[in-house]
N, C-alpha and C positions, 0 to 999 in steps of 0.2 A: 335259219339255224336256231336250234333250241338253246336254252341257257347252257353255257359251257359246263356248269356243275352237273347237269343231268345227262350229259353225253356218256357213252361207253368209253371209259378212260383206260389207258395203259399205265402201269406203274413205271417209274423211271428206270428200274432195273430191266424191265421187259423192253423198254424203248431202246436202251443201250445195246441190247442183244439183237434187235430186229435187223433184218437184212434190207429193209426197204423204208427207211425213215422218210425219204422224200415223198414216197407215195402216201404215207400217213399224213404228212403235212398238207399235201394237196387235197386229200379227202376231208380233212377236218379244219383246215385253216382258211376257208373261203370267206368267212365272216368274222375273222379274228384279226384285228389291227394291232401291230406291235409298235410301240412308241419308245424309242431309246434316246433319252435326253443327254446332251453334252453341253459343255461351255461354248464350244465353237460350232458344233454341228448337231443336228437332230436327225436321227435315222428313223424313218417311218415306212411301213409297208405291210401288206397282207402276209399272214403267217405262211401261206402257201407259196409265196414268191421265193425265188432263189436268193435275192438280195434286196435290200431296201433302197428307197430314195435317200440320198445323203445330202441334206440341205443346210447351208449355213444358218445357224440359229440366231437370226437378227432381223430387224425390220427398220426401214428408213421411212420416217414420217415427214411430210411437207410441213414447213414452219413459216409463219408470217413474220415472226420477230426477227429483227436484224441484230447482228452482234453476238448471236449464240454460237457455240462451237458446233461443228458438223458431226462430231462424235461425242456423245454425252460423257463417256468415260475419260475424256480429256481433262475434265475438272477434278479427276481423282489422281492424276499423274503426280508422282513424287520424283524428286531429283536424286541422283546417285550421290551418296555421301563419299567423303574422302576415304573413310574406312572401307566402304564397299569397293571402291576402286582398288585399294591395296589388296583386299582379300581376293578380288577377281584376278589380279595379276599373279598373286601367289598360286591360286588354283590353276591358272594357265600353265605356269612353270612346272607345277607338279604333274599335270597331264603331259606336258612336253617331255619331261624326263622319262616317263613311262613309254611314250610313243617314239622316243629317240629322235626328237627334233629340237632345233634351237629354242632357247628361252625367248620370251616375248621381246625383250630389248635387243637380243641378238638378231632375231628374225626381221625386225623392222629397220635395223641399221646396216646389216651386211648384205652383200649380194648373194645370189642363189646359184651362180655358175659353178662354184667349187663344191657344192653339196650334192649328195646323192638324193634324187627325187623320184617319187612315184607319180605317174600321171594317170589321169582317168579319162583321157580322150576316148570316146566311143565306149564307155563303161556300160553297164548293162542295157539291153535293148529296151526294157520297159521304161527306162529313164530317158532315153534319147528322144522319145516322142513327146516328153513333157518339157524338156529344157528349152524348147524354142517357142513355147506358147507366149503369145502377146495378148494382153488384156485390152479391151476397148471400153471406153466410158459408156455408161448406161444412158439411153435416151429416156429422159424423165418426162417427156411430153406424150400425150396420146391424142390422136386426131379424133374429133367428135364422131365422125361418120364410121369409124371402125368399131364394129361390135365386139363384145367380149368373146362371143363364140368364135369369131374368125381369128381373134388374136391369141386364143388359148394355145399353150404349148403342146405340141404333139409328140415331142421326143420321148422315147421310152427307155433311154439309157439309164439303167439303174446304177446306183452308187455314185452318181455324179451330181453335184450341185448344179442347179439349172436356172433358167431365166423365168422371171415372173411376168404375168400379164398385168394390165392396169387394174387398179382398184376400181370398184363400181363408181364411187364418187370422186370427182377430181375438183381441183380448186385453182383459182386464178387462171389467167390465160395470156397467150401472146399471139399476135397475128403473124403468120408466116407468109402472107401474100395470097396463097391459094386457099388456105383453110385456117380456121381458128383452132389453135392448139391449147391444151390445158395441162397443168401439172397433175401428175398422178398423186393421189393423196398418200398412198402407202406403196412401198416397193419391198419385195421380199427376196431372201436367198442371195445367190451370187450377184444378182443385179444390184442389190442394196450395198454390196461391198465395193462396187465399181462406179459409184456416183461421184462426179467431180466435186471437190470441196467448194467450188464456186456456186454450186446449185443450192437452192434454199431447202435443204433437207438435214435432218439430224438422225444419226444412226444409233440404234439402241440394241444392246445385247442383254436380253433378260436373264441370262445365266452367265456368271463370271467367276472364275477360279472355283468351280464346283458348287456354287451357291446362287440363290436368287440375288440378282444384282441390285438390291435395295440400298439406297444411299440418300443423303439429303438432296441429291440432284435427280433421283430416279425413284419415284414413290412406289410403294408396294402395289397400289392399285394399277399404276401404269405397267409394272412388271407383269402382273397377272393378265392385263388386257393384251399386252404384246405377245405373251406366250400363247394366249387363246387365238389371237389373230394369225400367228405363224402356223400353228397346228391346223386351224380351220382352212387356211389357204392351201396347205399341203394336201389335206383330205379332199378338198374340192378340185384342185388343179392337177394333182399327181395321181391320187387314187380314184378320183371321180366319184366320191361318195357324197351325195347331196345331204342337206340338212334333214330332209324328209326320210332318208334311208338310214340315218344314224341309229335309230332305235333298234334296228335289227343287227347291229354290229356290237362286238365286245372288244374291249381294249386290254392289252397287256402293257403296263407301264414299267419300263426297265429304268431304274434310277441309279445314279452313281452312289458309291459308298459315302461320298461327302455330304449327301443330303441328310438333313436332320428331320425329326418327326414333323415339325411344322411345315416344312417344304413338301414333304410327301403328302400330307393332308391337303395342302392347297392344290397339288397336282390332281388329286382325286376329285376335288371340287371342279377344277377346270374341265377334266375329261368327262365327268358325269353330269355336272350342272350346266356348263357352258357349251360343250361339244355334243351333249345329249347321247352318249353311248348308253347301251342297255345295261351293261355291267362292266366292271373293271377289276383288275388285280395288280398288285405291285410286287415286283421282284427286284433285288439288287443285282448290280452288274457282275459281282464276283461269282455268285451262284449261277447266273445266266451263262457266264463264260464257260464254266465247267460243262454244262449241258450242251453249249454250242459246239464244243469240241469232242463230244461223245465220251467224256470222262466222268468219274464219280469222286475222285480225290485228286487235288492239285493245289499248288500255290499259284494264285492268279496275280500277275503283274500287269496292271493296266496303265499304259503310258498315254495319257490323253493330250489334248492341245494345251491345257493350262494347269492341270493337276495330274499326279500319278498316284495310284493306290496299290497296295499289296494286301491280300487277304487269303487265308487258307480255307479250303473246303474239304471235309472228310465225309465220304459216303453220302454226298448230296446235301450236306448241312454246313453252312458257314460257321466258322469259329470266330466269334466276335473279338476275342482277346488277341487275335493275330492281326487285326486290322491296322494298317499304317497308311497315313495320308501325307503325301509330299507335295509342296507348293510349287511344282514346276512341271513343264510338259514341252510338247513339240514347238509351240510358239516361242518359248524362251530359247530354244536351240536356234531358231531363226534369228532372233535378236542378237544372240551371241555370234552367229555367223557374220552379221553386219558389223558388229563392234570390232571383230578381229580384222576384217578387211579394211575398215577405216583406220584402225591403229597401225596397220602395216602399209597404209597408203596405197591400197590396191583398189579401193572403191572409186568409181568416177566422181568427178565434182558435180554431183547432182543432188537435188533435194529429196532425200528418201526419209519419210516419216511414217513409221508403221502405226502410229497412234492416230494421227490426223488424216492419213490416207490409207485406209485398209487395203487398197489395191496394191500398195507396196508390200504388205504382209503376204498377199497372194503370190507376188513375184518371188519373195524370199523363200516362201514355202516350196515353190517349184525348184529353186536352186538347191535347197536343203535335200529334198527328196531325190534330186538327180545326181548330186555330187558328194554329199557328206557320207562318210562311212568311218568305221573304226578299224584302223590297221596301223602297224608301226611304219615309221619312215615318213619323210615329208610327202605331203599330198597336195598337188595343185592341178589346176586345169585352166584352159582358156574358155571363157564363157561370155555370153551376151546378156547384159543386164539392161533394163529399160528405165527411162525416166518418164514419169507421168505428171505433166504440169498443166495446170489451169485449163483442163478440159481439152488440151491439144492431143493429137495422136502421139502414141508412144514413140520415143526416140531411142534407138538401140545404141549401146556402148559396149564395145568388145574390151574385155579386161582379163587379167590373170588373177584368178582367185587362189589364195594360198591357205595353208594350215586347215584344210577341209576336214581333217580327222579330229580336230580339237572340239568344235561345238557339241557333237554328241557325247563327248566325255563329260560334259556338264551334268549328265544324268548321274555320274558317280562322284563328281565334285561340284555340288550345286552352287558354290560361291561364284562359279563361272557365269551362272544364270541370275544376274542381279535383277530382282523383281521391281524395277522402277516403273514398269508399265503394268496396268491392270492389277493393282495390289488387292489383297484379300478384302472382301467387304467387311465393314465393321460389325463385329458379332453382336453388339447390343441391339441391332435391328432384328435379330432373331430371338434373343433372350427376353426382350420386352414386347409382349404381344400387343400392347396398346399402340406402340410405335409402328409395329408391323401391320396392324390391321385397322387402324382407326379410320382410314379413308377408303376401306375396301368393301365391306359387306353390308352396306346399308341399301339393300335391294330386296325385291320381291322374289321369292323362290317358288314361282308357279302355283299360286293359289294358297300358299302357306302364310300370306300376310307379309308385312314389312318386318324384316329381321335386322335389327340394328345392333349397336354395341351391347345392349343388355344380355345378349346370348353368350357373351364371354365372361359374365360375372362369376360363374362357377367353373370356368375352364381351368383344369389343374395342369399347370405346366411344370414338368419335372425334368430337369436337364440330365438326370441320372449319370450318363457317361458322355460328357461333351466330346465332340469329334475334334481331336487335337492334331494339328499339323506338326510334323517333325522335320527339322532342318538337318537331315542326314542324307547320304547318298543312296543310290538304288541298291547297291550290294549290301550295305549295312541294314537297310530296311527289309530286304528279303531274308537275310540271316536272322535278324531279330524277330521277324514275324514267325518264321518256321520254328525257331527255338522256343517260342511261346506256345507251341501246339501241345506240349506235354510229353507223351510216351515216346521213347527212343525209336521204336519201330515206325511210328507215324512220322516222326521227324525225318528218318531215313527215306521214307517213301516220298515225302514232300520235297526234299532236296533233289530227288530224282524225277520229280514231276512238276517242274516249273513251266508255266505258260506265259509267254509274252504276247500281249494283245494291245490294241490301240494303234493309231497311225504311226507313231514313232517306233513301234515294235517291228516295223519293216526295215529299220536302218541296217544296212549291210555291215556285218561284223559284230553286231550287238549280241548275238547269241553266244559266241565264244567269249566275248568280253564279260558277259554276265556270269558264265560258268567259271571262268578263271577268277574273277574278283569275289564272287560269293564263296568259292572254295577257300580263298585266302582269308576271308573275313570270319570263317568258322573258328571258334576258339579251339586251341589244341587239346583241351580237355574233353572235347566232344569226339566220340568214336564214329566219325563220319568222314568218308574219304571220296565220296562220289557226288557230283553235282551235275544235273542234266536238264537242259531246256528242251522240252518236247516240241516237235514241229506242229504247227497249227493246221488243223484239217479244214478250217474256214479262214477266209481272208481276215487278218487280224483286226482291221477296223470294224468288221461286222460280226465278230464272234458273239458279242453280248446281245446283239439284236437277234441273231439266229437262235441263241439259247432261250431268249424270251419267247420266240415262236414255239420252240419245243416244249417249254414249261407250260405254255398255254393249252396244249392238248393233252397233258398228263393229268393224272389224278393226284399228283404230289401236293398241290396247294388248293384243291377244290373248295375247301372250307373258307379260303381267304377271298373268294369272289364276292364283290360288293355290288348289289343291284342299285340302280339309280334312285328309285323311290326311298329305299332304305337309307342310303347315304344322305340324301337331301332332307329327310325327315328326322332321322335318329342318329346318324353317324355310327360310330363303333363304341360299344359299351365295354369298359374294361372288365375282364373276366368272362366275357361272352364267348360264344362259339366261334365268332369271326376273328381269327388271329392270323398274322402274317408269319407263317412258320419259318420262313427263311430270313427273318429280320429280327435280330436281337433287340434293336432299339425300338421297333414298333411294339413288340410284345410287352415291353416294360412301361409303355406310356399310356396314359389315359387319352383316348381318342374320341371323346364325346363331342360331336360337332355342333349340334343345335339342341338347346334345352327342349325336351318334349312338352 
């Protein structure tokens, strides 16, 4: 495939009018890899594919030290304060009043026989296949005589996180009688999340709450190494693109709105410098979502696993002043579900720890997807939950789950979603480039000599508009975002063109709840009386990935493509021809990578 910039391109207007977009993607997407990064998952696939591989964005590394936590983020956990407890209970009661269910103290102290209830036994068919899933512990050993080729995964189920093969080098060993077995050095994806806490592994999530997970316990260098290893594994084992073939492939990097300039720059270096793609381009998720659903103007509401974002797009251009970042997502809904069941004494007497045992979060996520929805009236069901202890097989416990319509209401009343787990990374790690990079780039760039810290002496870091998180609910965020768009005709159009994407966007009843609460949040002085959420033409979790695939074949951003030699030698010069037309933050930043 020739350089994407030299292909015959469609304009985005022509693409939206075409009757055969799938055919165009098939013809032009064979050598175009789309990488969509997220805090919980990374979606990677060829642009010509119908959907990407959806892989948990984590890596488990074998460790020889004893006494270390099995999840590195355990060291960042904070305790819920008394004020947070009070605020959470108030938020619960506010949601309960709207849903016409008993308040928190009433629901935990009184019986349920005399109250009218809604049950969700046999609720939608898509969910019934998920709610009985039982997870098994990962086998962390690999027999010496099993070759990598024979153990490679052959499953082609797209959109599902899948099982990893053993890393090429393994360490330590145990005798099993018949053969000598060794620990796998690295384990990726779903398998990394289902390693028993008793095994000598530490789990790392290189992206947390929408940012690189840099902390005193997780160095910048290790974050970059882990991201590189995860992406390299996906390219090799899922897409079957070898290192030798990489130079004939081009990458579209779809990044969340939460990423700042420094993080985008590092991703370009990983993709071009470490993964050896021929060229790459960066697009933000908001813009990609519009194209993924075949629109040109919309308010994009992206509800991810750990953060949610709102941004408006007009005629294929993101409006930066409309951007809103909310510090909660689907995983917080899962934790709220667990808190409510425990408070109401509905959870079995088992040790469920979503931080120390990621397998418990997988179980809670299945329960959330199967049973949580937004609708009035009490909502409960009989479900089977599992306890996962000390590497033993899962033990089932049948229980009556209650108040299942409250957890997703946390999207509108975020005090329900107390962020005691996985708090926001400290921002000084991003604002101080010496802390961020001091242990990272002392390496040889392929014939360019050793490039150490001196290359940053003249790096101009300008935070222009820091990305600020807002502690407001989803309805207020959507309303504030659209009202920041300017013209009344544009605002009317945006209020009638809301798009819900991301995994939590599939929550049953969320569409009507958003329409009702956004309409209520619009000030009476605004002459707007219609709010509409448009149905998604693509699966909500994959809209941004699909949009990246579409953008990759258009001429919309052809000047933004960066070739590998150019990036590794010169980076981006401010004021040059290479600009990211869809990113306000990149346009205004000096992106000079290495001093010539």
